[in-house]
C-alpha positions in Angstrom: -21.6 -43.8 20.2 -24.1 -41.8 22.4 -25.3 -43.8 25.4 -29.4 -42.1 24.7 -31.3 -41.5 21.3 -34.0 -38.8 20.9 -37.3 -39.5 20.5 -40.3 -37.1 19.0 -43.0 -35.9 22.0 -45.3 -36.4 18.8 -45.2 -38.8 16.8 -42.3 -41.4 18.6 -39.3 -41.4 15.8 -36.6 -42.1 17.3 -33.0 -40.2 16.0 -29.4 -40.9 16.9 -28.2 -37.5 18.4 -25.6 -35.2 16.7 -25.9 -32.9 19.7 -26.9 -30.3 17.6 -30.7 -31.9 16.8 -33.6 -29.6 17.9 -36.7 -31.1 16.3 -38.5 -34.2 14.3 -38.2 -34.1 10.9 -41.7 -35.8 10.4 -44.4 -33.2 8.9 -47.0 -32.7 12.3 -47.4 -30.2 14.7 -44.7 -28.4 16.9 -43.3 -31.0 19.4 -40.2 -31.5 21.9 -37.8 -34.2 21.5 -36.9 -36.0 24.8 -34.3 -37.8 25.7 -34.4 -41.9 26.3 -31.0 -42.9 27.9 -29.3 -46.6 28.4 -28.4 -46.2 31.9 -30.7 -47.4 34.6 -29.1 -45.8 37.4 -29.1 -41.9 38.6 -25.3 -41.5 38.5 -23.0 -41.8 35.6 -20.5 -44.5 35.7 -17.5 -42.1 34.5 -15.9 -40.0 37.5 -17.3 -37.1 38.1 -15.8 -34.3 40.9 -18.3 -34.3 43.7 -20.9 -31.6 43.6 -20.4 -31.8 39.3 -23.5 -31.5 37.8 -22.0 -34.0 35.2 -22.1 -36.9 38.1 -25.9 -37.4 36.9 -26.1 -40.2 33.9 -28.9 -38.6 32.5 -27.4 -35.9 30.9 -27.4 -35.6 26.9 -23.1 -35.0 26.3 -20.6 -36.4 25.4 -17.9 -34.6 27.5 -18.1 -33.3 31.0 -17.2 -29.3 31.2 -14.7 -28.4 33.7 -15.9 -25.9 36.1 -19.5 -26.9 36.3 -20.9 -27.8 39.6 -24.9 -28.3 39.9 -27.3 -27.3 42.5 -27.5 -28.4 45.9 -30.2 -29.8 48.1 -31.5 -28.8 51.5 -34.4 -29.0 53.9 -35.1 -25.5 54.7 -36.8 -25.9 58.4 -36.8 -21.9 59.2 -38.3 -21.3 56.3 -40.7 -24.1 56.3 -42.0 -23.4 59.6 -42.6 -19.6 58.5 -44.5 -20.5 55.4 -46.3 -23.5 58.1 -44.8 -26.5 55.8 -42.8 -29.5 57.7 -41.2 -30.9 55.0 -40.0 -28.4 52.8 -36.9 -28.6 50.4 -35.0 -26.3 48.6 -33.1 -27.0 45.5 -30.2 -24.3 45.5 -28.7 -22.7 42.4 -26.4 -20.5 42.9 -23.6 -19.0 45.1 -23.9 -20.1 49.0 -20.2 -21.4 50.1 -21.9 -22.7 53.7 -24.2 -25.1 51.4 -21.5 -25.9 48.6 -23.4 -24.0 46.1 -20.9 -22.8 44.0 -22.7 -22.1 40.7 -20.2 -19.6 38.5 -22.5 -16.9 37.6 -25.3 -17.6 40.0 -28.2 -19.2 38.6 -29.6 -22.2 37.3 -29.0 -21.0 34.0 -24.9 -22.4 34.5 -26.7 -25.4 34.5 -28.1 -25.2 30.9 -25.1 -23.6 30.0 -22.7 -26.7 30.8 -24.7 -29.4 29.3 -25.5 -28.0 26.3 -21.8 -27.4 25.9 -21.2 -30.7 26.8 -23.7 -32.2 24.6 -22.6 -30.3 21.0 -20.2 -32.4 18.4 -16.7 -31.6 17.6 -16.4 -28.1 15.8 -19.6 -26.9 15.8 -21.0 -23.7 14.1 -21.6 -20.7 16.3 -24.5 -21.2 18.9 -27.4 -18.0 18.8 -29.6 -17.4 21.7 -31.3 -14.7 23.4 -31.4 -13.9 26.7 -33.0 -11.3 29.3 -29.6 -11.6 31.6 -29.1 -14.6 33.3 -28.9 -16.7 30.4 -26.3 -14.5 28.8 -24.6 -14.4 31.7 -24.1 -18.2 32.3 -23.2 -18.8 28.5 -20.8 -16.2 28.2 -18.6 -17.5 31.0 -19.2 -21.3 30.1 -17.9 -20.4 26.8 -15.4 -18.7 27.9 -14.0 -21.7 30.2 -14.4 -24.3 27.2 -12.9 -22.2 24.1 -16.5 -22.3 22.9 -18.2 -19.6 20.2 -21.4 -17.9 20.6 -23.3 -15.2 20.1 -26.2 -13.9 22.3 -28.5 -11.4 21.7 -30.3 -9.4 24.7 -32.4 -6.5 24.6 -30.8 -3.3 25.8 -32.5 -3.2 29.7 -30.9 -6.2 30.3 -26.7 -5.6 29.4 -26.7 -4.2 33.1 -27.6 -7.5 34.2 -25.1 -9.5 32.3 -21.9 -10.0 33.3 -19.5 -12.8 33.5 -16.4 -13.4 36.1 -14.4 -15.1 33.3 -14.4 -11.8 31.3 -14.4 -11.7 27.5 -13.2 -13.8 24.4 -13.0 -13.2 20.9 -15.5 -16.2 20.5 -18.3 -14.6 22.3 -20.6 -11.8 21.0 -22.8 -9.6 22.8 -25.6 -8.2 20.4 -28.0 -5.5 22.1 -31.5 -4.3 20.5 -31.8 -0.9 21.5 -35.4 -0.5 23.0 -36.4 -3.7 22.7 -38.1 -6.8 24.8 -37.0 -10.0 25.2 -38.9 -11.2 22.3 -37.3 -8.8 19.8 -34.2 -10.5 21.0 -35.8 -13.7 20.4 -36.9 -12.8 17.1 -32.7 -11.2 16.0 -31.3 -14.6 17.5 -33.5 -16.6 15.2 -32.8 -14.6 12.2 -28.9 -15.0 12.9 -29.2 -18.7 13.9 -30.6 -19.7 10.6 -28.1 -18.2 8.4 -24.9 -20.1 7.1 -22.1 -20.9 9.9 -24.9 -20.4 12.8 -27.1 -22.8 14.6 -29.7 -21.8 17.0 -29.0 -23.1 20.4 -32.7 -23.8 20.8 -34.1 -22.8 24.2 -36.7 -25.7 25.5 -36.6 -27.2 22.5 -32.5 -28.4 23.6 -32.4 -31.3 25.5 -29.5 -30.2 26.5 -30.7 -27.2 28.4 -33.7 -29.3 29.8 -31.9 -31.9 31.4 -29.4 -30.1 33.0 -32.2 -28.1 34.6 -33.8 -31.4 35.4 -30.8 -31.7 37.8 -32.5 -29.7 40.3 -35.2 -32.1 40.5 -32.5 -35.2 40.7 -30.1 -33.5 43.9 -33.0 -33.3 45.9 -34.4 -37.0 44.8 -30.6 -38.3 45.6 -30.5 -36.3 49.1 -34.5 -37.5 50.4 -34.9 -40.5 48.2 -38.1 -39.5 47.8 -40.2 -37.1 44.9 -41.8 -34.3 46.1 -45.5 -33.8 46.7 -45.4 -30.9 44.7 -42.2 -28.4 42.7 -42.9 -24.9 42.4 -41.0 -22.9 40.4 -40.6 -19.5 38.5 -41.0 -19.7 34.8 -40.2 -17.3 31.1 -40.3 -20.6 29.0 -41.3 -23.5 31.7 -38.2 -25.1 30.4 -37.0 -25.9 34.1 -40.9 -26.9 34.7 -40.8 -29.2 32.0 -37.5 -30.7 32.3 -38.3 -31.6 36.7 -42.0 -33.2 35.1 -39.6 -35.3 32.3 -36.8 -36.4 35.4 -39.7 -37.3 37.5 -41.0 -39.6 34.9 -37.7 -40.9 34.1 -37.3 -41.8 38.0 -40.9 -43.6 38.1 -39.9 -45.5 34.5 -37.1 -47.5 36.9 -39.0 -48.1 40.1 -39.7 -45.0 42.0 -43.2 -45.4 43.5 -44.0 -41.6 44.2 -46.6 -40.3 41.7 -45.6 -37.1 39.4 -45.3 -33.8 41.8 -47.8 -31.2 40.8 -46.4 -28.7 39.4 -46.7 -24.8 40.7 -45.3 -22.1 38.2 -45.3 -18.8 38.8 -45.0 -15.7 37.1 -45.1 -11.8 37.7 -47.8 -9.4 37.2 -48.5 -7.7 35.1 -47.2 -9.1 32.3 -47.7 -13.2 32.7 -48.0 -14.9 29.4 -47.7 -18.7 30.4 -50.3 -17.7 33.1 -52.8 -16.6 30.8 -52.4 -19.3 28.3 -53.1 -22.2 31.2 -56.0 -20.2 32.2 -57.7 -19.3 28.8 -57.1 -15.8 29.0 -55.5 -13.5 26.2 -52.1 -11.3 27.3 -52.1 -7.6 27.0 -49.1 -6.0 25.9 -46.5 -5.4 28.6 -48.0 -2.7 30.7 -45.3 -1.8 33.0 -42.4 -3.1 34.6 -41.7 -6.5 36.2 -39.6 -7.5 39.2 -37.7 -10.3 37.1 -38.0 -9.4 33.5 -36.5 -13.0 32.6 -39.7 -14.5 33.5 -41.6 -12.4 30.6 -41.0 -14.3 27.8 -44.4 -13.9 25.2 -43.3 -16.6 23.3 -43.8 -19.4 25.3 -44.0 -23.2 24.2 -46.9 -24.0 25.6 -49.4 -26.1 23.4 -46.3 -27.7 21.7 -46.4 -31.8 22.4 -44.5 -32.5 25.7 -44.0 -28.8 26.6 -45.8 -26.9 29.3 -49.6 -27.5 29.0 -49.0 -31.0 29.0 -47.0 -31.2 32.2 -49.2 -29.3 33.8 -52.1 -31.8 32.7 -50.5 -34.7 33.9 -49.0 -33.6 37.1 -52.4 -31.7 38.0 -50.8 -28.6 38.5 -51.6 -24.8 37.6 -49.7 -21.5 36.8 -50.2 -18.3 39.3 -49.0 -14.8 39.6 -47.1 -12.8 42.3 -47.0 -9.3 42.0 -43.9 -7.3 42.7 -44.4 -6.0 46.6 -45.0 -9.8 47.5 -41.8 -10.7 45.5 -39.7 -8.4 47.2 -41.4 -9.2 50.9 -40.6 -13.2 50.0 -36.9 -12.2 48.7 -36.7 -10.9 52.1 -38.0 -13.2 54.3 -35.4 -15.9 52.5 -32.8 -14.1 53.5 -34.2 -13.6 57.1 -34.8 -17.2 57.4 -32.3 -18.8 55.6 -29.1 -16.4 55.4 -29.0 -15.6 51.6 -30.0 -13.2 49.5 -32.0 -14.3 46.5 -33.1 -13.5 42.7 -36.3 -12.0 42.0 -37.9 -14.6 40.0 -36.8 -17.0 43.0 -38.7 -14.2 44.9 -41.7 -14.6 42.9 -41.9 -18.6 43.0 -42.1 -18.2 46.8 -44.6 -15.8 46.7 -46.5 -18.1 44.8 -45.8 -21.0 47.3 -47.0 -18.8 50.5 -49.9 -17.8 48.6 -50.7 -21.8 48.0 -50.2 -22.7 51.7 -52.1 -20.1 52.8 -54.9 -21.2 50.4 -54.9 -24.5 51.3 -53.5 -25.9 47.8 -50.9 -27.6 49.3 -50.9 -29.2 52.4 -48.9 -28.4 55.7 -47.2 -32.2 56.0 -46.7 -32.4 51.9 -43.1 -32.9 50.6 -42.3 -29.8 48.8 -39.5 -28.6 46.4 -38.7 -25.0 46.3 -36.9 -24.4 43.4 -34.3 -21.5 43.9 -33.2 -20.7 40.7 -30.8 -18.3 41.4 -29.3 -16.4 44.4 -26.3 -15.1 46.6 -25.2 -12.7 43.7 -24.7 -9.7 46.5 -21.5 -11.7 47.9 -20.8 -13.4 44.7 -20.6 -10.1 43.1 -18.9 -8.3 46.0 -16.1 -10.9 45.9 -15.8 -12.3 42.6 -15.0 -9.2 40.8 -17.2 -9.7 37.9 -16.7 -7.3 34.9 -19.4 -5.8 32.9 -20.2 -7.6 29.2 -20.2 -4.5 26.8 -22.2 -5.2 23.2 -20.1 -5.7 20.3 -23.3 -4.5 17.8 -26.8 -2.6 18.6 -29.5 -3.1 16.4 -32.7 -0.8 16.7 -35.7 -2.6 18.1 -37.2 -0.8 14.4 -35.0 -3.4 12.7 -36.5 -6.6 14.1 -40.3 -5.7 14.0 -40.2 -5.5 10.5 -39.1 -8.9 8.7 -36.5 -7.4 5.2 -35.3 -5.3 7.8 -34.9 -7.8 10.3 -33.2 -10.5 7.3 -30.5 -7.1 7.1 -30.0 -7.0 10.3 -29.2 -10.4 11.2 -27.1 -10.2 8.2 -25.1 -7.7 9.0 -24.5 -9.2 12.9 -23.3 -12.4 11.6 -20.5 -10.3 9.4 -19.6 -8.4 12.1 -18.9 -11.6 14.2 -17.4 -13.3 11.8 -14.8 -10.5 11.0 
């Protein structure tokens, strides 16, 4: 028996989890499922290694996955002084051994991968997921360690970002959409995931992903005993932001008196679909390179029940945009003040935070949590001997944009993987 249930955010229907459920069966508007846990305490009763993400009770899992460290929390005093903030905290997901951060592939996608695999039933179907790079690396590495099977679809520009310190295994397949975008990868992954023997991993719809990411906020609460007044993160789908909002709600339900953190979500120009949706704008087609391609999900779950819009409204939050130059300046500022490199997405978040402070939207004495979603990769790649993950199958982008060709391509990919 699992020590939690799944509840539909739209109609309240409850489900026992089979480790694969992604949606409610009732006929209503799109809605996320949310976990409701039996445990009232923050920490799991079963033993977990110090620093393991599985030390938390609020995870929808039936097993702990070895080699799954969690994020680390710390005060960022020097960075805070540079920004004019007296109470700045960071949740760091990456490689920063001096602080105890040892995530295998250097981003908070490692948190998603470990918890999603820990949620699966025995003998699961092949998981299929789309990625712009970081998710692919994290799931490839976790599946190799666990001996799980997955099929990962990425656009061709993301191949260079996909690496896994553990190498490759027969059960981990990589499919590349040549000349495509992240949205094209998503379309192909959904088509393959609908075939027999495969199952879509689900992205934000997977409670394992969201509750794994929620540990970023839980780690800071564990260290500080408080909820931050502001929660700052770069977003693509917004899964991490929704996860933090849900985790804050659970803490309040269990006695925390602090108000919900205000979400400050950040995207990069010139392509920022969530920002445009929040402000009621129509998002134009991608018009040039962005500093963090992983933030370019063109179909974010904005209006879904329990999704990004509701979290923003309930928290009094907003979405902002930072340009490439601002993000790169922020990356340099973080390394200069804290001594470790951060990923471009985290640079986008820091740039958004800096502008919010300058504009007076965040008070100088407010407790702020900056979710540094990836960092330390320069040293990780130099010291860990990571190896490129080369594609097993290539699909032309033309095939992903025609429904008939997409169906044929999906079946070909499935056949190639199952050989």
